[in-house]
C-alpha positions as CSV (number, residue, x, y, z in Angstrom):
1,M,-61.2,-95.4,83.4
2,E,-64.4,-96.4,81.5
3,T,-66.2,-93.9,79.4
4,R,-69.5,-94.1,77.7
5,A,-71.7,-92.2,75.3
6,T,-74.4,-90.2,77.0
7,D,-77.9,-90.3,75.5
8,P,-79.2,-86.8,75.6
9,A,-82.6,-88.2,76.6
10,E,-81.0,-89.4,79.9
11,T,-80.2,-85.9,81.0
12,A,-83.1,-84.0,79.4
13,G,-86.8,-84.6,79.9
14,P,-89.2,-84.5,82.8
15,P,-88.4,-83.2,86.3
16,P,-86.7,-85.7,88.7
17,F,-89.9,-86.9,90.4
18,R,-91.7,-87.5,87.1
19,R,-88.7,-89.5,85.8
20,Y,-89.6,-92.2,88.4
21,L,-93.3,-91.7,88.4
22,G,-93.8,-92.9,84.8
23,A,-91.5,-95.9,85.3
24,A,-93.2,-96.8,88.5
25,A,-96.6,-96.7,86.9
26,L,-95.6,-99.0,84.0
27,F,-93.7,-101.2,86.4
28,L,-96.8,-101.7,88.6
29,A,-98.9,-102.3,85.6
30,S,-96.5,-105.1,84.5
31,A,-96.5,-106.6,88.0
32,G,-100.3,-106.6,88.1
33,L,-100.4,-108.2,84.7
34,L,-98.0,-110.9,85.8
35,W,-100.0,-111.6,88.9
36,W,-103.1,-112.0,86.7
37,M,-101.3,-114.3,84.3
38,V,-100.1,-116.7,86.9
39,A,-103.1,-116.6,89.3
40,P,-104.2,-120.2,90.0
41,N,-107.9,-119.2,90.1
42,N,-107.8,-117.4,86.8
43,A,-110.4,-119.1,84.7
44,Y,-109.2,-117.4,81.5
45,S,-107.1,-120.1,80.0
46,D,-105.5,-117.8,77.5
47,A,-104.2,-115.3,80.2
48,P,-100.5,-116.2,79.6
49,I,-100.5,-115.5,75.9
50,A,-102.8,-112.5,76.0
51,G,-100.9,-111.1,79.0
52,S,-97.5,-111.6,77.3
53,F,-98.5,-109.6,74.2
54,M,-99.9,-106.8,76.3
55,W,-96.8,-106.9,78.5
56,W,-94.4,-106.5,75.6
57,L,-96.2,-103.2,74.8
58,L,-95.9,-102.1,78.4
59,L,-92.2,-102.9,78.3
60,A,-91.6,-100.9,75.2
61,A,-93.2,-97.9,77.0
62,A,-91.2,-98.6,80.2
63,V,-87.9,-98.7,78.4
64,R,-88.7,-95.4,76.8
65,V,-89.5,-93.8,80.2
66,L,-86.3,-95.4,81.7
67,R,-84.2,-93.2,79.4
68,H,-84.9,-90.3,81.7
69,V,-83.6,-92.0,84.9
70,P,-80.1,-90.7,85.8
71,P,-77.4,-93.0,84.5
72,R,-75.8,-93.4,88.0
73,R,-79.1,-94.9,89.3
74,I,-80.3,-96.9,86.3
75,G,-78.5,-100.0,87.3
76,A,-80.1,-100.2,90.7
77,V,-83.5,-99.4,89.2
78,V,-83.3,-102.1,86.5
79,V,-81.9,-104.8,88.7
80,G,-84.2,-103.9,91.6
81,G,-87.1,-103.9,89.2
82,T,-86.2,-107.4,88.1
83,L,-86.2,-108.7,91.6
84,L,-89.4,-106.9,92.6
85,L,-91.3,-108.1,89.5
86,G,-90.1,-111.6,90.4
87,L,-92.1,-111.4,93.6
88,A,-95.3,-111.5,91.5
89,G,-93.9,-114.5,89.6
90,L,-93.2,-116.2,93.0
91,S,-96.8,-115.6,94.1
92,A,-98.2,-118.7,92.5
93,P,-97.2,-122.2,91.4
94,P,-95.9,-122.7,87.8
95,R,-98.7,-121.6,85.5
96,T,-97.9,-123.1,82.1
97,S,-95.3,-125.8,82.7
98,N,-94.6,-128.3,85.5
99,D,-91.0,-129.1,84.4
100,S,-89.7,-127.8,87.7
101,A,-91.5,-130.8,89.4
102,R,-89.0,-133.1,87.7
103,Y,-86.2,-130.8,88.6
104,S,-87.2,-131.1,92.3
105,W,-87.6,-134.9,92.2
106,D,-84.2,-135.3,90.6
107,G,-82.7,-133.1,93.3
108,I,-84.4,-134.9,96.1
109,V,-83.3,-138.3,94.7
110,Q,-79.7,-137.1,94.5
111,K,-79.8,-135.7,98.0
112,A,-80.5,-139.3,99.1
113,G,-77.3,-140.5,97.3
114,I,-79.2,-142.1,94.3
115,S,-78.6,-141.5,90.6
116,P,-81.4,-139.5,89.1
117,Y,-81.1,-141.8,86.0
118,A,-81.7,-145.0,88.0
119,Y,-85.4,-145.0,88.6
120,V,-88.5,-143.6,87.0
121,P,-90.8,-141.5,89.3
122,I,-93.6,-144.1,89.5
123,D,-91.1,-146.7,90.8
124,E,-92.1,-147.5,94.4
125,T,-88.5,-148.3,95.3
126,L,-88.2,-144.6,96.1
127,D,-91.6,-144.3,97.8
128,H,-90.0,-143.1,101.0
129,L,-88.6,-140.1,99.3
130,R,-91.9,-138.8,97.9
131,P,-93.0,-135.4,99.3
132,A,-96.8,-134.8,99.5
133,W,-96.6,-131.7,97.2
134,L,-95.2,-133.9,94.3
135,F,-97.1,-137.2,94.9
136,A,-100.5,-138.2,96.2
137,P,-102.7,-141.3,96.0
138,G,-105.1,-141.4,93.1
139,T,-108.5,-142.9,92.6
140,T,-109.9,-145.1,89.9
141,G,-112.4,-143.8,87.4
142,A,-115.5,-145.4,86.0
143,T,-113.6,-147.2,83.3
144,G,-110.7,-148.3,85.6
145,E,-108.3,-145.5,84.7
146,P,-106.4,-143.6,87.4
147,V,-108.0,-140.2,88.2
148,C,-106.6,-137.1,90.1
149,A,-108.6,-134.4,91.8
150,P,-108.5,-131.0,90.2
151,G,-106.0,-128.4,91.7
152,L,-104.2,-131.2,93.6
153,F,-100.7,-129.6,93.3
154,G,-101.5,-126.1,92.3
155,T,-100.2,-126.9,88.8
156,E,-100.9,-129.6,86.3
157,S,-101.3,-133.1,87.7
158,V,-100.6,-136.4,86.0
159,A,-102.6,-139.5,86.7
160,A,-100.4,-142.7,86.7
161,R,-100.0,-146.1,88.3
162,G,-97.3,-147.0,90.7
163,Y,-94.8,-149.7,89.8
164,P,-95.0,-152.6,90.5
165,S,-98.3,-152.3,92.5
166,Q,-100.3,-150.6,89.8
167,D,-102.1,-148.5,92.4
168,P,-103.5,-145.2,91.2
169,L,-101.0,-142.4,91.7
170,C,-101.1,-138.7,91.1
171,T,-98.0,-136.6,90.5
172,A,-97.0,-133.1,89.4
173,I,-94.2,-134.7,87.3
174,N,-94.8,-134.9,83.6
175,R,-93.9,-138.2,81.8
176,P,-93.6,-140.0,85.2
177,Y,-93.1,-143.3,83.3
178,V,-89.8,-142.4,81.8
179,H,-86.3,-141.6,83.1
180,T,-85.0,-138.0,83.4
181,I,-83.7,-136.4,80.2
182,Y,-81.6,-133.7,81.8
183,P,-77.7,-133.6,81.4
184,P,-75.3,-133.3,84.3
185,T,-75.0,-129.5,84.6
186,A,-78.7,-129.3,85.1
187,E,-78.6,-132.2,87.5
188,I,-75.9,-130.5,89.6
189,Y,-78.1,-127.4,89.6
190,F,-81.1,-129.4,90.7
191,L,-79.1,-130.9,93.5
192,G,-77.7,-127.6,94.6
193,V,-81.1,-125.9,94.8
194,R,-82.8,-128.8,96.6
195,A,-79.9,-129.3,99.0
196,A,-80.5,-125.7,100.3
197,V,-84.1,-126.4,101.4
198,P,-86.1,-129.2,103.2
199,D,-87.8,-131.7,100.9
200,A,-91.2,-130.3,102.1
201,V,-90.5,-127.0,100.3
202,G,-92.3,-127.0,97.0
203,F,-91.9,-125.1,93.7
204,L,-90.7,-121.9,95.4
205,S,-87.1,-123.2,95.6
206,F,-86.6,-123.3,91.9
207,Q,-88.7,-120.2,91.2
208,L,-86.4,-118.3,93.6
209,A,-83.3,-119.8,92.0
210,G,-84.6,-118.7,88.6
211,L,-85.1,-115.2,89.8
212,L,-81.6,-115.0,91.2
213,V,-80.0,-116.2,88.0
214,S,-82.2,-113.8,86.0
215,A,-81.3,-110.8,88.2
216,G,-77.6,-111.8,87.8
217,V,-77.9,-111.7,84.1
218,T,-79.6,-108.3,84.3
219,A,-76.7,-107.0,86.3
220,V,-74.2,-108.4,83.8
221,L,-76.1,-106.8,80.9
222,V,-76.1,-103.4,82.7
223,R,-72.3,-103.6,83.1
224,V,-71.6,-104.8,79.5
225,L,-73.9,-102.2,78.0
226,R,-72.2,-99.4,80.0
227,R,-68.8,-100.7,79.0
228,S,-69.7,-100.7,75.3
229,G,-71.1,-97.2,75.4
230,K,-74.8,-98.3,75.1
231,P,-77.6,-97.2,77.3
232,A,-77.8,-99.4,80.4
233,Y,-81.6,-99.1,80.7
234,L,-81.8,-101.5,77.7
235,A,-81.1,-104.3,80.2
236,A,-84.7,-103.9,81.3
237,V,-85.7,-105.6,78.0
238,W,-84.4,-108.7,79.6
239,G,-85.1,-108.4,83.3
240,W,-88.6,-106.8,83.0
241,S,-89.8,-108.9,80.1
242,P,-92.7,-111.4,80.3
243,L,-90.4,-114.1,78.9
244,V,-88.0,-113.9,81.9
245,Q,-90.6,-113.4,84.6
246,L,-93.0,-116.1,83.3
247,E,-90.5,-118.7,82.0
248,A,-87.4,-118.2,84.2
249,V,-89.2,-117.3,87.4
250,N,-92.7,-118.6,87.6
251,N,-92.1,-121.7,85.5
252,A,-88.5,-121.8,86.8
253,H,-87.0,-123.3,83.6
254,V,-83.4,-124.4,83.8
255,D,-82.9,-122.8,80.3
256,V,-82.1,-119.6,82.1
257,L,-79.0,-121.2,83.5
258,G,-78.0,-122.4,80.0
259,G,-78.5,-118.9,78.6
260,A,-76.4,-117.4,81.4
261,L,-73.5,-119.8,80.7
262,I,-73.6,-119.0,76.9
263,L,-73.4,-115.3,77.8
264,A,-70.5,-116.0,80.1
265,A,-68.7,-117.9,77.4
266,G,-69.1,-114.9,75.0
267,L,-67.8,-112.5,77.6
268,L,-64.8,-114.6,78.5
269,L,-63.9,-115.1,74.8
270,L,-64.0,-111.3,74.2
271,D,-61.7,-110.9,77.2
272,G,-59.2,-113.2,75.5
273,K,-59.8,-116.3,77.7
274,P,-60.7,-119.1,75.2
275,L,-60.1,-121.9,77.7
276,R,-62.4,-120.5,80.3
277,S,-64.9,-119.6,77.6
278,G,-64.9,-123.2,76.3
279,A,-65.4,-124.5,79.8
280,A,-68.5,-122.2,80.3
281,F,-69.8,-123.3,76.9
282,G,-69.3,-127.0,77.7
283,A,-71.2,-126.5,80.9
284,A,-74.0,-124.7,79.0
285,V,-74.3,-127.7,76.5
286,A,-74.4,-130.0,79.5
287,T,-77.3,-128.1,80.9
288,K,-79.8,-128.7,78.1
289,L,-77.9,-129.8,74.9
290,I,-79.6,-127.2,72.7
291,P,-77.1,-124.4,73.6
292,V,-74.8,-126.2,71.2
293,I,-76.4,-124.1,68.5
294,A,-74.4,-121.1,69.8
295,A,-71.1,-122.6,68.9
296,P,-70.5,-121.1,65.4
297,A,-70.5,-117.5,66.9
298,L,-68.0,-118.6,69.5
299,L,-65.2,-119.8,67.3
300,F,-63.7,-116.5,66.2
301,R,-60.7,-116.6,68.6
302,R,-58.4,-119.6,69.1
303,P,-61.1,-122.2,68.2
304,A,-58.9,-125.2,68.9
305,R,-58.5,-124.2,72.5
306,F,-62.2,-123.3,72.8
307,I,-63.3,-126.6,71.4
308,A,-60.9,-128.6,73.5
309,A,-62.0,-126.9,76.7
310,S,-65.7,-127.4,75.8
311,V,-65.4,-131.1,75.0
312,A,-63.3,-131.7,78.1
313,T,-65.7,-129.9,80.4
314,F,-68.7,-131.7,78.9
315,V,-67.0,-135.1,79.3
316,L,-65.8,-134.4,82.9
317,L,-69.3,-133.4,83.9
318,Y,-70.8,-136.6,82.6
319,I,-68.2,-139.0,84.1
320,P,-69.6,-139.2,87.7
321,Y,-73.1,-139.8,86.3
322,V,-71.9,-142.4,83.8
323,L,-70.1,-144.3,86.6
324,G,-73.3,-144.3,88.6
325,A,-75.8,-145.2,85.8
326,G,-73.9,-146.3,82.7
327,V,-75.8,-145.8,79.5
328,G,-78.8,-144.8,81.6
329,V,-77.6,-141.2,81.4
330,I,-79.1,-141.0,78.0
331,G,-82.5,-141.2,79.7
332,F,-85.6,-140.3,77.7
333,L,-83.7,-138.4,75.1
334,P,-84.3,-140.7,72.1
335,G,-88.0,-140.9,73.0
336,Y,-88.3,-137.2,73.5
337,L,-86.8,-136.4,70.1
338,K,-89.3,-138.7,68.5
339,E,-92.2,-137.4,70.6
340,E,-91.4,-133.8,69.8
341,G,-91.3,-134.4,66.0
342,Y,-87.6,-134.1,65.4
343,S,-87.4,-137.5,63.9
344,G,-90.7,-137.4,61.9
345,N,-93.6,-135.3,60.9
346,G,-96.0,-133.5,63.2
347,G,-97.1,-130.2,64.7
348,V,-95.2,-127.1,63.4
349,R,-91.7,-128.5,63.7
350,F,-89.7,-127.0,60.9
351,G,-92.7,-124.8,60.3
352,L,-91.4,-122.4,57.7
353,A,-90.2,-125.3,55.5
354,Q,-93.6,-126.8,55.8
355,L,-95.0,-123.8,53.9
356,V,-93.1,-124.9,50.8
357,S,-92.7,-128.7,51.2
358,T,-94.2,-131.8,52.6
359,G,-93.2,-135.3,53.7
360,P,-89.5,-135.6,54.8
361,W,-88.5,-132.5,53.0
362,P,-89.2,-129.8,55.7
363,A,-86.5,-131.4,58.0
364,I,-84.1,-131.8,55.1
365,L,-84.6,-128.2,53.8
366,S,-84.3,-126.8,57.3
367,A,-81.0,-128.7,57.9
368,V,-79.6,-127.3,54.6
369,V,-80.6,-123.7,55.5
370,L,-79.2,-124.1,59.1
371,T,-75.9,-125.4,57.8
372,A,-75.6,-122.4,55.5
373,V,-76.5,-120.0,58.4
374,A,-73.9,-121.7,60.6
375,F,-71.1,-121.4,58.0
376,T,-72.0,-117.8,57.3
377,V,-71.9,-116.9,61.0
378,L,-68.7,-118.8,61.5
379,R,-67.1,-116.8,58.6
380,R,-68.4,-113.4,59.6
381,T,-68.1,-113.3,63.4
382,T,-65.5,-111.0,64.8
383,P,-65.0,-109.5,68.3
384,E,-66.8,-106.3,67.0
385,N,-70.0,-108.1,65.9
386,A,-70.0,-111.1,68.1
387,W,-73.3,-110.2,69.9
388,A,-75.1,-109.6,66.6
389,Q,-73.9,-112.8,65.0
390,Q,-74.9,-114.8,68.1
391,T,-78.4,-113.2,67.8
392,V,-78.5,-114.3,64.2
393,M,-77.3,-117.8,64.9
394,I,-79.6,-118.6,67.8
395,G,-82.6,-116.6,66.5
396,L,-82.6,-118.1,63.0
397,T,-82.1,-121.6,64.5
398,L,-85.2,-121.2,66.7
399,L,-87.2,-119.8,63.9
400,I,-86.3,-122.5,61.4
401,V,-86.5,-125.4,63.8
402,S,-89.6,-123.8,65.5
403,P,-89.7,-125.7,68.8
404,T,-92.9,-125.7,70.7
405,Y,-91.4,-124.2,73.9
406,P,-90.9,-120.5,74.4
407,W,-88.4,-120.9,77.2
408,Y,-85.8,-122.0,74.6
409,S,-85.6,-118.3,73.7
410,L,-84.1,-117.5,77.2
411,M,-80.8,-118.0,75.5
412,L,-81.6,-115.6,72.7
413,L,-82.9,-112.5,74.5
414,P,-79.6,-111.4,76.2
415,F,-78.0,-111.2,72.8
416,V,-80.9,-109.3,71.3
417,V,-80.3,-106.7,74.1
418,L,-76.6,-106.5,73.5
419,S,-76.8,-106.4,69.7
420,G,-79.9,-104.1,69.4
421,R,-81.4,-106.5,66.9
422,W,-84.9,-105.9,68.2
423,E,-86.7,-107.6,65.3
424,Y,-85.7,-110.9,66.8
425,I,-88.2,-110.4,69.6
426,A,-90.7,-111.5,67.0
427,V,-89.1,-114.9,67.2
428,I,-89.8,-115.0,70.9
429,L,-93.4,-114.0,70.3
430,A,-93.8,-116.7,67.6
431,L,-92.6,-119.4,70.1
432,D,-95.1,-118.1,72.6
433,V,-97.8,-118.6,70.0
434,N,-96.5,-122.1,69.3
435,Y,-96.9,-123.0,72.9
436,L,-99.8,-120.9,74.1
437,T,-102.0,-120.7,71.0
438,P,-105.3,-118.9,72.2
439,S,-108.7,-120.4,71.5
440,L,-109.8,-118.2,68.7
441,G,-111.8,-120.7,66.8
442,L,-109.1,-121.0,64.2
443,P,-107.0,-124.2,63.4
444,A,-104.1,-124.2,65.9
445,D,-101.5,-125.1,63.3
446,T,-102.7,-122.3,61.0
447,V,-102.3,-119.8,63.8
448,R,-98.9,-121.1,64.7
449,L,-97.6,-121.2,61.2
450,G,-98.9,-117.7,60.7
451,G,-96.9,-116.6,63.8
452,L,-93.7,-118.1,62.4
453,L,-94.2,-116.5,59.0
454,A,-94.9,-113.1,60.7
455,A,-91.6,-113.5,62.7
456,A,-89.7,-114.4,59.5
457,L,-91.0,-111.3,57.8
458,A,-90.1,-109.1,60.8
459,V,-86.6,-110.5,60.9
460,G,-86.2,-110.0,57.2
461,A,-87.6,-106.4,57.3
462,G,-85.3,-105.5,60.2
463,T,-82.2,-106.9,58.4
464,W,-83.1,-105.1,55.2
465,L,-83.7,-101.8,57.0
466,R,-80.4,-102.1,58.9
467,H,-78.5,-102.9,55.7
468,R,-80.0,-100.0,54.0
469,K,-79.1,-97.6,56.8
470,E,-75.5,-98.9,56.8
471,L,-75.2,-98.3,53.1
472,A,-76.6,-94.8,53.5
473,T,-74.1,-94.1,56.3
474,A,-71.2,-95.4,54.3
475,A,-72.3,-93.3,51.3
476,L,-72.5,-90.1,53.5
477,S,-69.1,-90.9,55.0
478,G,-67.7,-91.2,51.5
479,L,-69.1,-87.8,50.5
480,D,-67.7,-86.2,53.6
481,T,-64.2,-87.4,52.9
482,A,-64.2,-86.8,49.1
483,P,-63.3,-83.0,49.3
484,L,-60.5,-83.8,51.7
485,Q,-59.2,-86.5,49.4
486,G,-59.4,-84.1,46.4
487,T,-57.4,-81.5,48.2
488,R,-54.7,-84.0,49.0
489,D,-54.6,-85.2,45.4
490,G,-54.2,-81.6,44.2
491,A,-51.5,-80.7,46.7
């Protein structure tokens, strides 16, 4: 029978009706804030970034109030809240990213029995598959360029030209001139979601799928927290967060699936199942590739079996797509890495290293530091500290590499919750700033680099304070046992 430590604050505090009143008020405020952030008619362009920062403050207050909800009901409250908040996220098309348009097109193409790697979206060979909510005829501007009417798809539209006709074309798919970049687990997910709905159903299908995956992760976090003797209400830091509701639900990013699979890999490994854990991890890497950064914190138990299962799963998932498209499965990956600054200079990629070096050195210095972090995590990870080490591995990688996209941190937040390393939320906020820099009249890169530096200071301060507390606890423990030891020595 499972036992857990009871937080006195869970049994003491306000009367029963007030325990729910405060949580309900903060929950409704968060839902209203999300609705405002994603509303298509919101003329305030910085609503997502401003709303996210306000929401994190509301979430901190909500978690504090949730301490007073009876433990037997907290699971239902947190999971139910995740689902209800998601309704606000489902109320509008994707607000800050149209990636799910590509997900939908890849799924629709696969439903027709065609490889998603075979044709680019502008190719008129697949014209008969194009739904009106993803494609529309364009017009020609004064200088001959294709033009799209505003608000055509409810989210960002891209003006292009069809191939081979060169007729003006409008689409909600970004980079419609290139092949898909997504690996096979993602493509299987895209097919599964689109196979469940008619082609005429728009963005809602992936938004709903993102909500279901997010709620599933919330339920798992509740269970794991209880099992480890930690307060289950902390799962709300995931399910009720602006990161999850904006990026996993409204924007419907597939990264939430990758994060869920990394979490599954960690849980299976702790349960002594390295082969199943490796299979889950291989599937995670075949979702978005970037989950590979979680590997060093997953090699603490039978690493040979884990690695073999991971590689085998990754290869097996790719085989059907390679048979259908050959080397075309690489898609736009090389161009994407160059475009995003991973193979050159630009933006705030490797931002912290840019503060002390220029030219090719930021990438080199970042690679050296990341190698050191990986080896340190590999050496230190044990079953007892696996969640903390995973937080360090993923969090520092995101901070050092400094990608532009906040949804990458969907694979970080579950481990922040499980480890209690709350300082790493600063990394999530820094990635928000990277992507959603507000118009404050300041140079964008200055604001972004400032956000990365602030996150680094927060992580450093949190680490130092925790180490200091551990030293103090160890010293007090030593003092407590000293008299007993002296008595034994004198016996």
